[in-house]
N, CA, C and O atoms as a DFTB+ gen file, in Angstrom:
816 C
 N C O
     1  1     155.533     361.298      60.128
     2  2     156.526     360.360      59.906
     3  2     156.587     360.227      58.391
     4  3     155.521     360.032      57.809
     5  1     157.927     360.325      57.552
     6  2     158.073     360.353      56.158
     7  2     157.796     359.106      55.575
     8  3     158.113     358.061      56.142
     9  1     157.237     359.133      54.498
    10  2     157.014     357.797      53.973
    11  2     158.332     357.310      53.038
    12  3     158.881     358.040      52.213
    13  1     158.637     356.220      53.278
    14  2     159.728     355.543      52.362
    15  2     159.294     354.759      51.519
    16  3     158.743     353.737      51.926
    17  1     159.408     354.992      50.169
    18  2     158.954     354.063      49.124
    19  2     159.426     352.760      49.167
    20  3     160.634     352.523      49.171
    21  1     158.502     351.819      49.203
    22  2     158.904     350.549      49.251
    23  2     159.757     350.003      47.726
    24  3     159.478     350.331      46.573
    25  1     160.723     349.189      48.142
    26  2     161.362     348.698      46.917
    27  2     160.744     347.733      46.424
    28  3     160.379     346.776      47.106
    29  1     160.508     347.855      44.997
    30  2     159.779     346.945      44.287
    31  2     160.272     345.503      44.399
    32  3     161.475     345.244      44.394
    33  1     159.466     344.711      44.484
    34  2     159.944     343.153      44.602
    35  2     159.865     342.484      43.134
    36  3     158.848     342.349      42.453
    37  1     161.037     342.140      42.848
    38  2     161.080     341.621      41.319
    39  2     161.172     340.191      41.427
    40  3     162.220     339.601      41.687
    41  1     159.882     339.555      41.190
    42  2     159.696     338.103      41.241
    43  2     160.178     337.659      39.949
    44  3     160.551     336.486      39.932
    45  1     160.268     338.337      38.811
    46  2     160.519     337.805      37.817
    47  2     162.168     337.402      37.469
    48  3     162.541     336.752      36.493
    49  1     162.898     337.888      38.378
    50  2     164.395     337.791      38.070
    51  2     164.821     336.473      38.090
    52  3     165.790     336.170      37.394
    53  1     164.143     335.456      38.915
    54  2     164.638     334.153      38.645
    55  2     164.184     333.367      37.591
    56  3     164.628     332.256      37.301
    57  1     163.125     334.073      36.920
    58  2     162.488     333.199      35.875
    59  2     163.085     334.001      34.487
    60  3     162.993     333.384      33.426
    61  1     163.614     335.187      34.480
    62  2     164.309     335.683      33.275
    63  2     163.009     336.896      32.917
    64  3     161.915     336.987      33.472
    65  1     163.438     337.541      32.071
    66  2     162.311     338.698      31.618
    67  2     161.093     338.067      31.040
    68  3     161.211     337.140      30.238
    69  1     159.896     338.533      31.414
    70  2     158.727     338.191      31.000
    71  2     158.454     338.318      29.484
    72  3     157.894     337.482      28.775
    73  1     158.942     339.494      29.128
    74  2     158.845     339.976      27.793
    75  2     159.939     340.074      27.136
    76  3     160.795     340.807      27.631
    77  1     160.230     339.427      25.931
    78  2     161.546     339.504      25.231
    79  2     161.462     341.061      24.515
    80  3     160.457     341.612      24.066
    81  1     162.760     341.539      24.563
    82  2     162.658     342.765      23.648
    83  2     162.242     342.441      22.246
    84  3     162.512     341.379      21.686
    85  1     161.533     343.476      21.692
    86  2     160.990     343.600      20.467
    87  2     162.019     343.287      19.552
    88  3     163.009     344.019      19.530
    89  1     161.941     342.275      18.761
    90  2     162.956     341.891      17.845
    91  2     162.967     342.925      16.698
    92  3     161.916     343.255      16.148
    93  1     164.222     343.454      16.329
    94  2     164.261     344.343      15.348
    95  2     164.240     343.655      13.942
    96  3     164.972     342.722      13.611
    97  1     163.260     344.277      13.141
    98  2     163.104     343.358      11.834
    99  2     164.449     343.076      10.942
   100  3     165.429     343.821      10.969
   101  1     164.366     342.098      10.288
   102  2     165.452     341.598       9.453
   103  2     164.928     342.371       8.268
   104  3     163.779     342.317       7.828
   105  1     166.190     343.288       7.695
   106  2     165.917     344.028       6.613
   107  2     165.976     343.195       5.306
   108  3     166.946     342.448       5.169
   109  1     165.099     343.245       4.398
   110  2     165.129     342.578       3.152
   111  2     166.165     343.004       2.211
   112  3     167.051     343.801       2.518
   113  1     166.053     342.520       1.186
   114  2     166.923     343.210       0.098
   115  2     166.877     344.665      -0.224
   116  3     165.791     345.184      -0.480
   117  1     167.985     345.361      -0.230
   118  2     167.932     346.758      -0.301
   119  2     167.501     347.288      -1.687
   120  3     168.022     346.734      -2.655
   121  1     166.723     348.168      -1.886
   122  2     166.290     348.592      -3.142
   123  2     167.560     349.197      -3.869
   124  3     168.332     349.937      -3.259
   125  1     167.737     348.874      -5.127
   126  2     168.841     349.365      -5.896
   127  2     168.694     350.674      -6.088
   128  3     167.621     351.188      -6.404
   129  1     169.942     351.401      -5.878
   130  2     170.137     352.588      -6.014
   131  2     169.604     353.112      -7.737
   132  3     169.914     352.424      -8.709
   133  1     168.970     354.110      -7.844
   134  2     168.632     354.397      -9.379
   135  2     169.911     354.753     -10.035
   136  3     170.864     355.416      -9.628
   137  1     169.656     354.057     -11.309
   138  2     171.041     354.068     -11.998
   139  2     171.238     355.817     -12.679
   140  3     170.410     356.671     -12.993
   141  1     172.482     355.788     -12.693
   142  2     172.881     357.260     -13.049
   143  2     172.527     357.310     -14.633
   144  3     172.861     356.397     -15.388
   145  1     171.882     358.360     -15.029
   146  2     171.639     358.400     -16.591
   147  2     172.697     358.576     -17.393
   148  3     173.522     359.456     -17.149
   149  1     172.798     357.781     -18.423
   150  2     173.887     357.811     -19.495
   151  2     174.363     359.239     -19.991
   152  3     175.530     359.629     -19.962
   153  1     173.201     360.001     -20.482
   154  2     173.328     361.179     -20.952
   155  2     172.930     362.470     -20.073
   156  3     171.951     362.245     -19.361
   157  1     173.410     363.644     -19.967
   158  2     172.988     364.438     -18.830
   159  2     171.831     365.203     -19.341
   160  3     171.701     366.308     -18.814
   161  1     170.958     364.881     -20.243
   162  2     169.663     365.606     -20.638
   163  2     169.638     365.828     -22.107
   164  3     169.613     364.974     -22.994
   165  1     169.652     367.278     -22.222
   166  2     169.596     367.734     -23.676
   167  2     170.686     367.348     -24.390
   168  3     171.622     366.812     -23.796
   169  1     170.729     367.543     -25.665
   170  2     171.872     367.096     -26.527
   171  2     173.047     367.888     -26.122
   172  3     174.109     367.304     -25.904
   173  1     172.952     369.141     -26.004
   174  2     174.157     369.860     -25.694
   175  2     173.872     370.746     -24.470
   176  3     173.601     371.939     -24.612
   177  1     173.936     370.141     -23.240
   178  2     173.952     371.017     -21.998
   179  2     175.106     371.806     -21.958
   180  3     176.142     371.490     -22.542
   181  1     174.961     372.859     -21.265
   182  2     176.165     374.053     -21.044
   183  2     177.075     373.379     -20.189
   184  3     176.675     373.391     -19.025
   185  1     178.113     372.817     -20.346
   186  2     178.933     372.223     -19.066
   187  2     179.855     373.334     -18.375
   188  3     180.230     374.348     -18.962
   189  1     180.182     373.000     -17.002
   190  2     180.802     374.188     -16.439
   191  2     182.212     374.380     -17.001
   192  3     182.907     373.421     -17.337
   193  1     182.569     375.523     -17.082
   194  2     183.906     375.786     -17.806
   195  2     184.959     375.427     -16.850
   196  3     186.095     375.269     -17.296
   197  1     184.733     375.274     -15.568
   198  2     185.907     374.893     -14.543
   199  2     186.343     373.425     -14.670
   200  3     187.349     373.014     -14.091
   201  1     185.561     372.636     -15.446
   202  2     185.808     371.208     -15.333
   203  2     187.179     370.912     -15.905
   204  3     187.522     371.447     -16.960
   205  1     188.060     369.995     -15.184
   206  2     189.335     369.832     -15.522
   207  2     189.498     368.491     -16.096
   208  3     188.771     367.598     -15.662
   209  1     190.282     368.252     -16.935
   210  2     190.388     367.205     -17.744
   211  2     191.046     366.042     -17.002
   212  3     192.185     366.285     -16.603
   213  1     190.488     364.654     -16.701
   214  2     191.123     363.748     -16.197
   215  2     191.636     362.905     -17.137
   216  3     190.837     362.270     -17.826
   217  1     192.906     362.760     -17.319
   218  2     193.569     361.824     -18.441
   219  2     193.076     360.578     -18.274
   220  3     193.615     359.818     -19.079
   221  1     192.268     360.020     -17.566
   222  2     192.079     358.400     -17.481
   223  2     190.741     358.317     -18.495
   224  3     190.224     357.225     -18.735
   225  1     190.259     359.488     -19.032
   226  2     188.921     359.572     -19.588
   227  2     189.442     359.837     -21.044
   228  3     188.674     360.482     -21.758
   229  1     190.636     359.433     -21.590
   230  2     190.909     359.915     -22.876
   231  2     190.423     359.089     -23.820
   232  3     190.558     359.468     -24.983
   233  1     189.737     357.753     -23.565
   234  2     189.261     357.004     -24.635
   235  2     187.654     357.189     -23.999
   236  3     187.396     357.533     -22.845
   237  1     186.735     356.887     -24.997
   238  2     185.468     356.760     -24.778
   239  2     185.123     355.418     -24.145
   240  3     184.627     355.404     -23.019
   241  1     185.378     354.207     -24.860
   242  2     185.124     352.941     -24.199
   243  2     186.129     352.218     -23.672
   244  3     186.122     351.727     -22.543
   245  1     187.129     352.132     -24.589
   246  2     188.342     351.243     -24.134
   247  2     189.293     352.155     -23.048
   248  3     189.273     353.379     -22.918
   249  1     189.971     351.355     -22.451
   250  2     190.883     352.237     -21.236
   251  2     191.916     352.962     -22.189
   252  3     192.347     352.497     -23.245
   253  1     192.263     354.290     -21.581
   254  2     193.162     355.117     -22.288
   255  2     194.555     354.643     -22.372
   256  3     195.013     354.062     -21.388
   257  1     195.280     354.811     -23.402
   258  2     196.554     354.462     -23.518
   259  2     197.472     355.509     -24.092
   260  3     198.699     355.428     -24.036
   261  1     196.796     356.508     -24.653
   262  2     197.569     357.557     -25.545
   263  2     198.029     358.599     -24.455
   264  3     197.242     358.711     -23.515
   265  1     199.016     359.282     -24.418
   266  2     199.223     360.330     -23.520
   267  2     198.193     361.632     -23.488
   268  3     197.517     361.826     -24.498
   269  1     198.088     362.324     -22.614
   270  2     197.018     363.417     -22.270
   271  2     197.583     364.537     -23.210
   272  3     196.748     365.244     -23.774
   273  1     198.808     364.754     -23.418
   274  2     199.255     365.993     -23.989
   275  2     198.875     366.175     -25.340
   276  3     198.795     365.113     -25.958
   277  1     198.584     367.328     -26.072
   278  2     198.097     367.349     -27.345
   279  2     199.117     367.257     -28.316
   280  3     198.780     367.553     -29.463
   281  1     200.359     366.892     -28.110
   282  2     201.592     366.647     -28.931
   283  2     201.239     365.533     -29.826
   284  3     200.760     364.568     -29.231
   285  1     201.342     365.427     -30.982
   286  2     201.141     364.221     -31.896
   287  2     202.543     363.719     -32.300
   288  3     202.727     362.766     -33.056
   289  1     203.496     364.443     -31.729
   290  2     204.897     363.770     -31.960
   291  2     205.218     362.585     -31.101
   292  3     205.799     361.598     -31.552
   293  1     204.893     362.682     -30.056
   294  2     205.044     361.656     -28.953
   295  2     204.467     360.351     -29.373
   296  3     205.132     359.316     -29.328
   297  1     203.242     360.394     -29.778
   298  2     202.646     358.722     -30.003
   299  2     201.299     359.301     -30.843
   300  3     200.610     360.320     -30.785
   301  1     201.317     358.168     -31.592
   302  2     199.992     358.086     -32.597
   303  2     198.615     358.374     -31.622
   304  3     198.532     357.775     -30.551
   305  1     197.713     359.168     -31.978
   306  2     196.448     359.128     -31.337
   307  2     195.775     357.778     -31.397
   308  3     196.101     357.027     -32.317
   309  1     194.839     357.373     -30.484
   310  2     194.030     356.414     -30.750
   311  2     192.997     356.603     -31.860
   312  3     192.568     357.727     -32.125
   313  1     192.656     355.674     -32.412
   314  2     191.392     355.698     -33.336
   315  2     190.259     354.853     -32.940
   316  3     190.372     353.632     -32.831
   317  1     189.188     355.481     -32.727
   318  2     188.051     354.670     -32.259
   319  2     186.984     354.837     -33.322
   320  3     186.699     355.965     -33.725
   321  1     186.378     353.743     -33.794
   322  2     185.188     353.761     -34.794
   323  2     183.951     353.446     -34.165
   324  3     183.809     352.372     -33.580
   325  1     182.953     354.381     -34.245
   326  2     181.510     354.150     -33.635
   327  2     180.651     353.872     -34.871
   328  3     180.447     354.830     -35.617
   329  1     180.107     352.651     -35.191
   330  2     179.259     352.480     -36.174
   331  2     177.954     353.216     -36.223
   332  3     177.184     353.202     -35.262
   333  1     177.677     353.922     -37.447
   334  2     176.565     354.649     -37.532
   335  2     176.318     355.119     -38.996
   336  3     177.231     355.457     -39.749
   337  1     174.990     355.110     -39.332
   338  2     174.600     355.333     -40.582
   339  2     174.925     356.866     -40.927
   340  3     175.398     357.472     -39.966
   341  1     174.777     357.584     -42.052
   342  2     174.753     358.894     -42.387
   343  2     174.027     359.874     -41.532
   344  3     174.409     360.887     -40.946
   345  1     172.933     359.315     -41.622
   346  2     171.670     359.834     -40.919
   347  2     171.977     359.906     -39.234
   348  3     171.712     360.836     -38.473
   349  1     172.554     358.750     -38.958
   350  2     172.737     358.757     -37.471
   351  2     174.009     359.085     -36.799
   352  3     174.187     359.075     -35.581
   353  1     174.966     359.406     -37.802
   354  2     176.385     359.836     -37.266
   355  2     176.492     360.990     -36.390
   356  3     177.373     361.054     -35.533
   357  1     175.536     362.006     -36.591
   358  2     175.374     363.323     -35.657
   359  2     175.155     362.736     -34.347
   360  3     175.866     362.986     -33.374
   361  1     174.235     362.012     -34.341
   362  2     173.636     361.463     -32.816
   363  2     174.762     360.764     -32.294
   364  3     175.142     361.080     -31.167
   365  1     175.405     359.806     -32.963
   366  2     176.462     359.054     -32.419
   367  2     177.563     360.053     -31.939
   368  3     178.056     359.826     -30.835
   369  1     177.948     361.003     -32.561
   370  2     178.953     361.777     -32.211
   371  2     178.477     362.721     -30.878
   372  3     179.314     362.932     -30.001
   373  1     177.325     363.193     -30.774
   374  2     176.806     363.602     -29.619
   375  2     176.847     362.814     -28.260
   376  3     177.143     363.338     -27.186
   377  1     176.520     361.517     -28.429
   378  2     176.710     360.546     -27.304
   379  2     178.041     360.336     -26.901
   380  3     178.345     360.115     -25.729
   381  1     179.027     360.409     -28.038
   382  2     180.327     360.339     -27.734
   383  2     180.887     361.286     -26.819
   384  3     181.625     360.977     -25.884
   385  1     180.458     362.639     -27.156
   386  2     180.719     363.980     -26.597
   387  2     180.395     363.782     -25.313
   388  3     181.314     363.874     -24.499
   389  1     179.077     363.478     -24.843
   390  2     178.475     363.387     -23.498
   391  2     179.214     362.402     -22.732
   392  3     179.577     362.677     -21.589
   393  1     179.478     361.239     -23.280
   394  2     180.086     360.410     -22.630
   395  2     181.695     360.754     -22.247
   396  3     182.154     360.457     -21.144
   397  1     182.393     361.336     -23.165
   398  2     183.485     362.036     -22.713
   399  2     183.358     363.047     -21.469
   400  3     183.995     362.877     -20.429
   401  1     182.617     363.941     -21.645
   402  2     182.369     364.730     -20.668
   403  2     181.873     364.203     -19.245
   404  3     182.327     364.750     -18.240
   405  1     181.066     363.284     -19.142
   406  2     180.378     362.429     -18.093
   407  2     182.031     361.939     -17.546
   408  3     182.374     362.022     -16.366
   409  1     182.655     361.584     -18.317
   410  2     183.992     360.596     -17.652
   411  2     185.059     361.836     -17.215
   412  3     186.185     361.511     -16.839
   413  1     184.755     362.980     -17.260
   414  2     185.853     363.945     -16.896
   415  2     186.660     364.804     -17.886
   416  3     187.451     365.691     -17.565
   417  1     186.339     364.404     -19.165
   418  2     187.101     365.234     -20.160
   419  2     186.618     366.766     -20.052
   420  3     185.486     367.016     -19.639
   421  1     187.392     367.646     -20.385
   422  2     187.118     369.026     -20.232
   423  2     186.323     369.468     -21.442
   424  3     186.627     368.864     -22.471
   425  1     185.387     370.369     -21.555
   426  2     184.650     370.648     -22.909
   427  2     185.693     371.059     -23.821
   428  3     185.745     370.606     -24.964
   429  1     186.673     372.045     -23.292
   430  2     187.563     372.673     -24.277
   431  2     188.432     371.655     -24.839
   432  3     189.140     372.066     -25.758
   433  1     188.552     370.520     -24.548
   434  2     189.625     369.552     -25.124
   435  2     189.095     368.667     -26.293
   436  3     189.739     367.820     -26.912
   437  1     187.669     369.062     -26.491
   438  2     186.840     368.473     -27.765
   439  2     186.472     369.140     -28.933
   440  3     185.767     370.142     -28.815
   441  1     186.841     368.746     -30.103
   442  2     186.595     369.209     -31.259
   443  2     185.686     368.265     -32.148
   444  3     186.021     367.117     -32.439
   445  1     184.650     368.784     -32.501
   446  2     183.541     368.003     -33.388
   447  2     183.547     368.397     -34.860
   448  3     183.378     369.572     -35.185
   449  1     183.748     367.381     -35.797
   450  2     183.836     367.908     -37.291
   451  2     182.959     366.970     -37.814
   452  3     182.944     365.758     -37.597
   453  1     182.029     367.815     -38.714
   454  2     180.987     367.149     -39.583
   455  2     181.400     367.102     -41.045
   456  3     181.894     368.057     -41.643
   457  1     181.158     365.920     -41.560
   458  2     181.645     365.926     -43.194
   459  2     180.656     366.410     -43.904
   460  3     180.982     366.940     -44.967
   461  1     179.146     366.375     -43.532
   462  2     178.057     366.689     -44.321
   463  2     177.381     367.843     -43.844
   464  3     178.081     368.855     -43.853
   465  1     176.131     367.989     -43.397
   466  2     175.497     369.121     -43.116
   467  2     176.167     369.737     -41.749
   468  3     176.547     368.929     -40.902
   469  1     176.315     371.070     -41.520
   470  2     176.987     371.479     -40.225
   471  2     175.882     371.071     -39.235
   472  3     174.666     370.932     -39.368
   473  1     176.931     370.891     -37.939
   474  2     176.006     370.864     -36.660
   475  2     175.183     371.930     -36.448
   476  3     175.550     373.059     -36.773
   477  1     173.863     371.680     -35.827
   478  2     172.873     373.031     -35.574
   479  2     173.840     373.892     -34.823
   480  3     173.960     374.994     -35.358
   481  1     174.490     373.745     -33.858
   482  2     175.138     374.777     -33.116
   483  2     176.170     375.661     -33.945
   484  3     176.295     376.874     -33.776
   485  1     176.844     374.956     -34.798
   486  2     177.733     375.742     -35.666
   487  2     177.033     376.446     -36.554
   488  3     177.481     377.565     -36.801
   489  1     175.941     376.070     -37.174
   490  2     174.977     376.865     -38.210
   491  2     174.485     378.133     -37.254
   492  3     174.514     379.268     -37.729
   493  1     174.045     377.911     -35.929
   494  2     173.577     378.844     -35.276
   495  2     174.636     380.003     -34.956
   496  3     174.370     381.201     -35.056
   497  1     175.802     379.510     -34.580
   498  2     176.658     380.687     -33.994
   499  2     177.411     381.285     -35.231
   500  3     177.972     382.369     -35.074
   501  1     177.469     380.652     -36.469
   502  2     177.927     381.411     -37.637
   503  2     176.911     382.423     -38.150
   504  3     177.145     383.234     -39.047
   505  1     175.698     382.290     -37.457
   506  2     174.611     383.284     -38.081
   507  2     175.205     384.619     -37.593
   508  3     175.036     385.611     -38.301
   509  1     175.930     384.726     -36.361
   510  2     176.416     385.858     -35.715
   511  2     177.539     386.216     -36.401
   512  3     178.087     387.206     -35.916
   513  1     178.074     385.751     -37.367
   514  2     179.124     386.166     -38.009
   515  2     180.515     385.234     -37.717
   516  3     180.598     384.645     -36.639
   517  1     181.439     385.141     -38.568
   518  2     182.586     384.361     -38.360
   519  2     183.556     384.667     -37.211
   520  3     184.147     383.820     -36.541
   521  1     183.640     386.059     -37.074
   522  2     184.526     386.613     -35.970
   523  2     184.147     385.929     -34.769
   524  3     184.952     385.311     -34.072
   525  1     182.753     386.051     -34.489
   526  2     182.513     385.777     -33.073
   527  2     182.539     384.301     -33.035
   528  3     182.884     383.816     -31.957
   529  1     182.189     383.338     -34.174
   530  2     182.169     382.045     -34.129
   531  2     183.686     381.577     -33.860
   532  3     183.847     380.747     -32.966
   533  1     184.683     381.992     -34.486
   534  2     186.054     381.734     -34.141
   535  2     186.546     382.128     -32.981
   536  3     187.388     381.420     -32.428
   537  1     186.135     383.269     -32.425
   538  2     186.530     383.688     -30.999
   539  2     186.096     382.517     -29.960
   540  3     186.809     382.180     -29.015
   541  1     184.875     381.959     -30.250
   542  2     184.644     380.889     -29.402
   543  2     185.598     379.588     -29.326
   544  3     185.904     378.926     -28.334
   545  1     185.962     379.432     -30.632
   546  2     186.947     378.433     -30.901
   547  2     188.271     378.847     -30.094
   548  3     188.756     378.017     -29.325
   549  1     188.860     380.086     -30.242
   550  2     189.963     380.297     -29.611
   551  2     189.881     380.308     -27.990
   552  3     190.797     379.975     -27.238
   553  1     188.803     380.686     -27.672
   554  2     188.675     380.675     -25.921
   555  2     188.792     379.377     -25.430
   556  3     189.262     379.205     -24.305
   557  1     188.410     378.386     -26.156
   558  2     188.588     376.900     -25.752
   559  2     187.794     376.540     -24.297
   560  3     188.108     375.761     -23.397
   561  1     186.849     377.274     -24.425
   562  2     185.784     377.205     -23.047
   563  2     184.847     375.958     -23.273
   564  3     184.322     375.411     -22.303
   565  1     184.656     375.545     -24.464
   566  2     183.569     374.605     -24.606
   567  2     183.864     373.754     -25.843
   568  3     184.750     374.108     -26.621
   569  1     183.144     372.637     -26.050
   570  2     183.246     371.822     -27.228
   571  2     182.905     372.669     -28.567
   572  3     181.871     373.328     -28.670
   573  1     183.775     372.589     -29.464
   574  2     183.555     373.267     -30.866
   575  2     183.299     372.383     -31.711
   576  3     183.784     371.252     -31.754
   577  1     182.361     372.954     -32.574
   578  2     181.798     372.209     -33.717
   579  2     182.249     373.017     -34.953
   580  3     182.140     374.243     -34.964
   581  1     182.826     372.230     -36.137
   582  2     183.140     372.695     -37.185
   583  2     182.800     372.100     -38.280
   584  3     182.481     370.933     -38.052
   585  1     182.705     372.480     -39.703
   586  2     182.753     371.841     -40.726
   587  2     184.049     371.185     -41.256
   588  3     185.102     371.777     -41.017
   589  1     184.084     370.030     -41.947
   590  2     185.288     369.586     -42.337
   591  2     186.211     370.535     -43.170
   592  3     187.441     370.555     -43.114
   593  1     185.430     371.294     -43.930
   594  2     186.284     372.302     -44.719
   595  2     186.963     373.465     -43.888
   596  3     187.763     374.243     -44.408
   597  1     186.626     373.519     -42.704
   598  2     187.266     374.358     -41.797
   599  2     188.427     373.700     -41.031
   600  3     189.090     374.361     -40.231
   601  1     188.655     372.514     -41.252
   602  2     189.671     371.744     -40.365
   603  2     190.952     372.368     -40.300
   604  3     191.597     372.315     -39.253
   605  1     191.464     373.053     -41.486
   606  2     192.629     373.673     -41.692
   607  2     192.706     374.906     -40.642
   608  3     193.781     375.136     -40.087
   609  1     191.652     375.637     -40.394
   610  2     191.959     376.728     -39.577
   611  2     191.826     376.343     -38.058
   612  3     192.407     377.038     -37.224
   613  1     191.019     375.170     -37.646
   614  2     190.962     374.711     -36.446
   615  2     192.225     374.203     -35.868
   616  3     193.060     373.574     -36.518
   617  1     192.334     374.537     -34.489
   618  2     193.436     374.217     -33.637
   619  2     193.436     372.762     -33.114
   620  3     192.390     372.239     -32.729
   621  1     194.558     372.150     -33.106
   622  2     194.531     370.728     -32.375
   623  2     193.764     370.852     -30.953
   624  3     193.716     371.868     -30.259
   625  1     193.180     369.609     -30.675
   626  2     192.669     369.411     -29.369
   627  2     192.927     367.842     -28.994
   628  3     193.147     366.920     -29.779
   629  1     192.848     367.809     -27.751
   630  2     193.186     366.269     -27.392
   631  2     192.258     365.159     -27.997
   632  3     192.718     364.051     -28.273
   633  1     191.059     365.450     -28.178
   634  2     190.028     364.588     -28.627
   635  2     189.200     365.254     -29.826
   636  3     188.560     366.292     -29.653
   637  1     189.260     364.562     -31.096
   638  2     188.625     365.033     -32.111
   639  2     187.487     363.979     -32.551
   640  3     187.796     362.851     -32.936
   641  1     186.375     364.344     -32.483
   642  2     185.215     363.453     -33.035
   643  2     184.862     363.801     -34.438
   644  3     184.677     364.980     -34.738
   645  1     184.757     362.834     -35.327
   646  2     184.435     363.266     -36.676
   647  2     182.930     362.448     -36.758
   648  3     182.833     361.262     -36.445
   649  1     181.975     363.130     -37.149
   650  2     180.751     362.609     -37.744
   651  2     180.543     362.487     -39.145
   652  3     180.088     363.456     -39.751
   653  1     180.824     361.388     -39.770
   654  2     180.642     361.192     -41.094
   655  2     179.087     361.080     -41.618
   656  3     178.556     360.041     -42.009
   657  1     178.601     362.108     -41.556
   658  2     177.014     362.475     -41.942
   659  2     176.659     362.890     -43.270
   660  3     175.566     363.403     -43.509
   661  1     177.678     362.658     -44.283
   662  2     177.609     363.025     -45.575
   663  2     178.589     363.451     -46.330
   664  3     179.704     363.210     -45.867
   665  1     178.558     364.036     -47.393
   666  2     179.795     364.700     -48.005
   667  2     180.232     363.762     -48.987
   668  3     179.691     362.657     -48.967
   669  1     181.139     364.002     -49.870
   670  2     181.700     363.256     -50.988
   671  2     182.654     362.404     -50.324
   672  3     183.134     362.708     -49.231
   673  1     182.978     361.235     -51.010
   674  2     184.141     360.543     -50.577
   675  2     185.508     361.272     -50.447
   676  3     186.270     361.166     -49.486
   677  1     185.714     362.073     -51.627
   678  2     186.921     362.728     -51.795
   679  2     186.985     363.761     -50.587
   680  3     188.069     363.855     -50.011
   681  1     186.070     364.434     -50.214
   682  2     186.159     365.456     -49.143
   683  2     186.387     364.823     -47.765
   684  3     187.119     365.351     -46.928
   685  1     185.724     363.655     -47.557
   686  2     185.939     362.900     -46.445
   687  2     187.255     362.120     -46.181
   688  3     187.744     361.942     -45.065
   689  1     187.764     361.677     -47.367
   690  2     189.076     361.314     -47.412
   691  2     190.090     362.168     -47.053
   692  3     191.126     361.755     -46.533
   693  1     189.867     363.378     -47.300
   694  2     190.855     364.644     -46.930
   695  2     190.678     364.996     -45.576
   696  3     191.626     365.415     -44.911
   697  1     189.538     364.860     -45.108
   698  2     188.990     365.399     -43.649
   699  2     189.564     364.322     -42.674
   700  3     189.997     364.773     -41.613
   701  1     189.631     363.113     -42.840
   702  2     189.908     362.153     -41.982
   703  2     191.566     362.152     -41.373
   704  3     191.867     362.003     -40.189
   705  1     192.430     362.339     -42.402
   706  2     193.721     362.423     -41.956
   707  2     194.221     363.867     -41.274
   708  3     195.132     364.036     -40.463
   709  1     193.368     364.801     -41.841
   710  2     193.444     366.227     -41.255
   711  2     192.914     366.143     -39.723
   712  3     193.430     366.797     -38.816
   713  1     191.935     365.351     -39.566
   714  2     191.357     365.208     -38.210
   715  2     192.148     364.443     -37.219
   716  3     192.122     364.776     -36.035
   717  1     192.959     363.278     -37.697
   718  2     193.826     362.649     -37.025
   719  2     194.825     363.415     -36.613
   720  3     195.206     363.260     -35.452
   721  1     195.538     364.509     -37.542
   722  2     196.537     365.251     -37.275
   723  2     196.209     366.352     -36.097
   724  3     197.107     366.841     -35.412
   725  1     195.029     366.637     -35.963
   726  2     194.410     367.595     -34.926
   727  2     194.377     366.795     -33.658
   728  3     194.663     367.374     -32.610
   729  1     194.039     365.447     -33.643
   730  2     193.848     364.810     -32.510
   731  2     195.061     364.554     -31.563
   732  3     196.002     363.847     -31.925
   733  1     195.009     365.157     -30.324
   734  2     196.252     364.827     -29.398
   735  2     196.456     363.425     -28.925
   736  3     197.535     362.836     -28.990
   737  1     195.210     362.866     -28.385
   738  2     195.248     361.696     -27.710
   739  2     194.111     360.550     -28.406
   740  3     194.350     359.342     -28.390
   741  1     193.060     361.033     -28.910
   742  2     191.991     360.300     -29.322
   743  2     191.193     360.740     -30.620
   744  3     190.677     361.856     -30.561
   745  1     191.032     360.036     -31.736
   746  2     190.331     360.223     -32.849
   747  2     188.943     359.402     -32.821
   748  3     189.003     358.182     -32.979
   749  1     187.861     359.945     -32.650
   750  2     186.651     359.145     -32.678
   751  2     185.888     359.397     -34.093
   752  3     185.475     360.547     -34.243
   753  1     185.663     358.543     -35.075
   754  2     184.862     358.610     -36.159
   755  2     183.708     357.870     -36.112
   756  3     183.832     356.692     -35.777
   757  1     182.494     358.332     -36.400
   758  2     181.272     358.005     -36.284
   759  2     180.676     357.924     -37.693
   760  3     180.372     358.957     -38.290
   761  1     180.518     356.802     -38.191
   762  2     179.963     356.562     -39.586
   763  2     179.904     354.977     -39.947
   764  3     180.130     354.095     -39.119
   765  1     179.599     354.772     -41.176
   766  2     179.657     353.334     -41.760
   767  2     180.977     352.745     -41.692
   768  3     181.919     353.270     -42.287
   769  1     181.116     351.639     -40.974
   770  2     182.564     351.244     -40.790
   771  2     183.162     350.749     -42.078
   772  3     184.388     350.811     -42.174
   773  1     182.430     350.245     -43.127
   774  2     183.167     349.771     -44.269
   775  2     183.674     351.004     -45.066
   776  3     184.762     351.048     -45.641
   777  1     182.790     351.959     -45.032
   778  2     183.108     353.280     -45.776
   779  2     184.280     353.995     -45.228
   780  3     185.165     354.535     -45.891
   781  1     184.173     353.929     -43.777
   782  2     185.286     354.824     -42.986
   783  2     186.514     354.000     -43.063
   784  3     187.539     354.663     -43.217
   785  1     186.659     352.723     -42.994
   786  2     187.947     351.971     -43.017
   787  2     188.439     352.168     -44.478
   788  3     189.657     352.288     -44.612
   789  1     187.581     352.221     -45.709
   790  2     188.071     352.155     -46.875
   791  2     188.745     353.686     -47.026
   792  3     189.837     353.835     -47.572
   793  1     188.041     354.701     -46.530
   794  2     188.622     356.043     -46.674
   795  2     189.614     356.222     -45.685
   796  3     190.422     357.079     -46.043
   797  1     189.885     355.690     -44.462
   798  2     190.714     355.857     -43.766
   799  2     192.038     355.292     -44.359
   800  3     193.125     355.869     -44.376
   801  1     191.737     354.031     -44.851
   802  2     193.017     353.455     -45.586
   803  2     193.746     354.181     -46.609
   804  3     194.970     354.267     -46.705
   805  1     192.593     354.854     -47.597
   806  2     193.062     355.680     -48.569
   807  2     193.761     357.136     -48.427
   808  3     194.509     357.715     -49.215
   809  1     193.182     357.602     -46.940
   810  2     193.746     358.917     -46.705
   811  2     194.972     358.975     -45.778
   812  3     195.827     359.854     -45.886
   813  1     195.016     357.953     -44.826
   814  2     196.051     357.990     -43.893
   815  2     197.213     357.074     -44.230
   816  3     198.190     357.017     -43.483
């Protein structure tokens, strides 16, 4: 005779479950996500060539208002002054460039000018000869660094960053309006505000 399993008798049904389901722990405050670093690491990382310009990033700190095209006839470029000593102007310019790249500006959109000692990248590249140096300028694949004395040869770019890291007042006075003429959308000047405003007023 086959055995028929007995149906279990559930005495607890009238009283409700004896053991409540294990309560899920109430999560506490979630840990904050690690902040995104402001600078991508070394002073000049090699940015990808394929980055495309986002015109929403035409200004470093304030919102953009100048057009994205390099044409200077449509509207006057914005001018932004970043206070910095002569010794700190190059570092301030590097931070401005990093921020521009972080916010989507294409590397080939940016020209950096120094009024005093040349940028280390420019000095290094010029050691291979002027032809190779200017070939990189013409390729427009990356940020290009030049001395203020070479501004006449440099082509216009949407953003020009000037590091007032030395040089005579006369040379800087000539360089600032030239740099403004090369900037399609934005001119960033890193230097002593009083000196820069005086020289801009004299030269522009």
